Each structure stands twice: as C-alpha cells, then as structure tokens.
VMD Tcl script that draws the C-alpha trace (Angstrom):
set ca {
  {107.94 85.67 79.42}
  {109.33 83.52 82.14}
  {107.06 80.44 83.31}
  {107.39 78.45 85.89}
  {105.92 74.79 85.85}
  {106.02 72.74 89.11}
  {104.59 69.62 88.53}
  {106.04 66.34 89.86}
  {105.20 63.83 86.91}
  {107.75 64.59 84.32}
  {106.32 63.53 81.39}
  {103.55 66.27 81.98}
  {106.00 68.55 82.78}
  {107.99 68.18 79.56}
  {105.09 68.26 77.26}
  {103.83 71.54 78.98}
  {107.74 72.71 78.59}
  {107.34 72.23 75.08}
  {104.29 73.85 74.23}
  {105.28 76.76 76.13}
  {108.43 77.16 74.41}
  {107.01 76.89 71.00}
  {104.83 80.05 72.43}
  {108.54 81.74 73.08}
  {108.03 81.90 76.72}
  {111.75 80.55 78.60}
  {110.50 77.87 80.87}
  {111.96 76.82 84.08}
  {110.75 73.60 85.85}
  {110.47 72.03 89.21}
  {109.47 68.45 90.27}
  {108.52 69.04 94.01}
  {106.94 71.84 95.97}
  {110.03 72.62 98.43}
  {111.89 72.70 95.01}
  {109.25 74.81 93.20}
  {108.54 77.58 96.26}
  {112.70 77.90 96.09}
  {112.87 78.67 92.55}
  {109.84 80.33 92.41}
  {111.30 83.22 94.72}
  {114.66 82.75 92.66}
  {113.71 83.43 89.07}
  {110.97 85.72 89.71}
  {108.51 84.22 87.00}
  {105.77 85.99 84.99}
  {103.38 83.43 85.72}
  {103.67 80.25 87.64}
  {101.60 76.70 86.33}
  {101.07 75.30 89.79}
  {99.98 71.41 90.45}
  {98.44 70.85 93.62}
  {99.20 67.54 94.48}
  {103.49 67.40 95.05}
  {105.45 65.86 97.21}
  {106.72 67.28 100.11}
  {104.76 70.56 99.85}
  {101.18 70.51 98.11}
  {100.37 73.42 96.05}
  {97.47 74.80 98.33}
  {100.97 76.00 100.83}
  {102.85 76.91 98.27}
  {100.42 79.47 96.69}
  {99.30 80.84 100.58}
  {103.23 81.52 100.58}
  {103.38 82.95 97.04}
  {100.52 85.15 97.85}
  {101.99 86.21 101.22}
  {104.89 87.86 99.13}
  {103.84 88.35 95.46}
  {101.16 89.05 92.88}
  {102.43 86.65 90.61}
  {99.83 85.23 88.51}
  {99.08 81.66 88.90}
  {97.22 79.08 86.98}
  {96.52 75.70 89.60}
  {96.44 72.53 87.70}
  {94.86 69.45 89.54}
  {93.23 66.47 89.39}
  {90.56 67.32 92.15}
  {87.34 67.97 90.67}
  {85.25 69.02 93.72}
  {83.81 72.71 93.78}
  {85.01 72.76 97.44}
  {89.00 72.40 95.67}
  {88.23 74.77 93.46}
  {86.72 77.47 95.60}
  {89.66 76.65 97.85}
  {92.04 77.64 95.38}
  {90.61 80.84 93.97}
  {90.57 82.01 97.77}
  {94.23 81.71 98.03}
  {94.41 83.69 95.03}
  {94.73 81.60 91.68}
  {93.79 83.14 88.63}
  {92.57 80.55 86.76}
  {92.23 76.57 87.71}
  {92.68 73.86 85.02}
  {91.68 70.27 85.55}
  {93.23 67.27 84.84}
  {93.25 65.44 82.24}
  {94.09 68.73 80.06}
  {94.97 69.07 76.76}
  {98.64 70.92 76.35}
  {97.45 73.13 73.72}
  {94.51 74.16 76.06}
  {96.88 74.97 78.89}
  {99.23 76.92 76.56}
  {96.23 78.87 75.34}
  {95.06 80.00 79.19}
  {98.76 81.04 79.63}
  {98.55 83.41 76.90}
  {95.42 84.53 78.06}
  {96.36 85.33 81.47}
  {99.47 86.96 80.70}
  {97.64 88.96 78.28}
  {95.08 90.38 81.08}
  {98.00 91.34 83.62}
  {99.80 93.41 81.09}
  {96.82 95.29 79.18}
  {95.18 96.07 82.70}
  {98.23 99.07 82.99}
  {96.78 100.78 80.21}
  {93.52 99.66 80.37}
  {91.98 102.40 82.49}
  {92.03 106.23 82.61}
  {93.04 108.29 84.38}
  {96.26 107.50 85.93}
  {94.57 107.40 89.33}
  {90.84 106.52 90.65}
  {90.23 107.93 94.17}
  {86.77 107.23 96.04}
  {85.79 108.02 99.99}
  {89.32 107.04 100.82}
  {90.29 104.35 98.13}
  {93.36 105.43 95.88}
  {93.80 103.09 92.79}
  {97.18 103.80 90.90}
  {96.61 102.02 87.59}
  {99.85 102.62 86.71}
  {101.69 100.76 89.94}
  {98.30 99.00 89.89}
  {98.52 99.61 93.89}
  {95.72 100.11 96.06}
  {95.31 102.22 99.35}
  {92.67 102.54 101.65}
  {93.53 105.16 104.16}
  {96.94 104.31 105.85}
  {96.15 100.56 104.35}
  {98.23 99.17 101.45}
  {96.40 95.83 100.37}
  {98.11 93.17 98.88}
  {95.47 92.29 95.76}
  {95.96 89.62 93.52}
  {96.40 90.57 89.70}
  {92.68 88.81 89.60}
  {91.39 91.13 92.44}
  {93.03 94.17 91.15}
  {91.42 93.95 87.70}
  {88.43 93.47 89.19}
  {88.72 96.41 91.30}
  {89.73 98.57 88.66}
  {87.24 97.45 86.36}
  {84.24 98.65 88.41}
  {86.47 101.66 89.62}
  {86.48 102.86 86.36}
  {82.46 103.76 86.19}
  {81.47 104.21 89.91}
  {77.95 103.75 90.21}
  {77.53 101.27 87.00}
  {76.25 97.95 87.91}
  {77.95 95.29 86.05}
  {76.44 91.47 85.65}
  {78.84 88.62 86.30}
  {79.26 87.84 82.57}
  {80.17 91.32 82.26}
  {82.77 90.95 84.79}
  {83.83 87.32 83.53}
  {84.57 88.92 80.13}
  {86.62 91.39 81.10}
  {88.44 90.51 84.11}
  {88.60 86.81 83.08}
  {88.69 87.22 79.21}
  {86.04 85.21 77.03}
  {88.08 82.02 77.14}
  {87.55 81.58 80.71}
  {85.94 78.06 81.56}
  {85.38 78.80 84.91}
  {82.27 78.33 86.88}
  {79.30 80.56 88.52}
  {80.95 81.31 92.12}
  {84.19 82.57 90.81}
  {83.07 86.02 91.08}
  {81.65 86.19 93.86}
  {84.59 84.17 95.58}
  {86.69 86.95 94.17}
  {84.50 90.10 95.30}
  {84.76 88.20 98.64}
  {88.17 88.35 98.89}
  {88.60 91.79 97.70}
  {85.86 93.12 100.09}
  {88.08 91.17 102.94}
  {91.03 93.63 101.88}
  {89.45 96.61 101.24}
  {86.33 96.86 103.40}
  {86.14 98.19 107.05}
  {83.37 95.38 107.36}
  {83.35 92.93 104.71}
  {79.58 92.62 105.46}
  {78.73 96.06 105.44}
  {80.81 96.97 102.12}
  {81.43 100.58 101.65}
  {82.97 100.28 98.10}
  {81.35 97.21 96.48}
  {78.34 96.87 96.39}
  {75.73 94.12 95.38}
  {73.03 94.86 93.08}
  {70.59 92.10 93.87}
  {69.62 90.12 90.87}
  {72.33 92.10 88.39}
  {76.12 91.54 90.20}
  {78.17 94.30 91.30}
  {78.85 98.08 91.46}
  {81.49 100.20 92.79}
  {80.18 103.05 95.16}
  {76.65 103.89 95.23}
  {74.33 104.41 92.35}
}
mol new
graphics top color blue
foreach p $ca { graphics top sphere $p radius 0.5 }
foreach p [lrange $ca 0 end-1] q [lrange $ca 1 end] { graphics top cylinder $p $q radius 0.2 }
display resetview
C-alpha cells in the first residue's frame, strides 16, 4: 500500500514515515499543501495522512479538492481541538481524525484500521448489488446510483450506506454503526455518525429534510428504508 504523508514538520514526517515503512507501506511525503495536492494526484496513494495547518494551501482546501475527484481515504492530523474543527474536517469527507500531539504507533494503527475497513468493504455485503426504490448499490465496484444521479461517496459514506442497506428496516444504534463502519479502535466523538449521515443524505436524498432512504429511529439510531 502507498501512503502519502502531507506534513510540514520534517521531524514528524520522518518519524511517521519510519513507522509506516515498518508496517510494509511505501511512503511518499510532501512538506506543503501545494506540493502535497500535486503529489496526491500524481501517485494515486491508497491513503493520505493530511496535516491541516500547512503552508501555501491548508489541509481543508486539499481535502475539499481531493473529494471533488477521488474517494481516497484521508486521516486528518491537527493541533486544533475544537469540536467545530473536527466536524468541519469530517464534513469535507475525512475518514478519521488524529489530534496532535500523537503517538506515531497510534497513527500507524489508525492507518492499518482505515485500510482494513476499506479493503473488507468489497466482500462484506451480499448479494453483489442492492436495489431499493430507485437506488442501486453495487458492492463490487462500490458505486451508487440514484436514478440517473451517481453521487460521489467517500469510503466512509459508502460503508455506512452499505451496512444499513444490507438489512433494510433494521434499526442500528450509533454504537453499532461505529463498531462496523469505523471499527472497534475508533476514537471519535458522539456526533461523528450524525455528521456522516447528514453528508450522505445530502448526496442521495431528493430532500435531505424528508429522507426516503436513511430514516432516523428516535432514541436508537438509523435504518435503511421503512420498517
């Protein structure tokens, strides 16, 4: 697997690279936002570790640009600690969020977890496609069609939709969604699931305020379709 680390602190980048290479990954690095975005487009990494506070082009802008053209998994790394910053990153399509200072070993574990979740999604759901009232989910190609519309979903959004659609009508709690979509080692915060659901609804629902596909089950969580 190829991991791109976009980090302007040479010391952090060097240590992260060492730990990721010990895990068997090929690692490319960039020290500023412009170089990082260019390298991301050139090398087509399997995952990007993205610092938010970068010279020339910040991490939010990089994430926004990549999400317009790619579903590559992104782990954001930042010293910002407010919930608003974390929500903003997730809202742009980040798959995980690590706060500085962090343990390089922890970050390497996060990389393994995100790559593992991305890889297992292809075979996690049967049959190969799910169709429901105008929406088609192809679990082999990980693509979604809503009528003639083909929304671009992030890997996390796809996993969330595929999980819910595998058992239409079944309510899933937020804890169940976190365990299946994010993994048992996910160290997120309470509103993470709600943010991803809101993003997904905006992409697949005709009216996200009156959702047809992803229903809220009050006091429990979410389900796909009606019970």
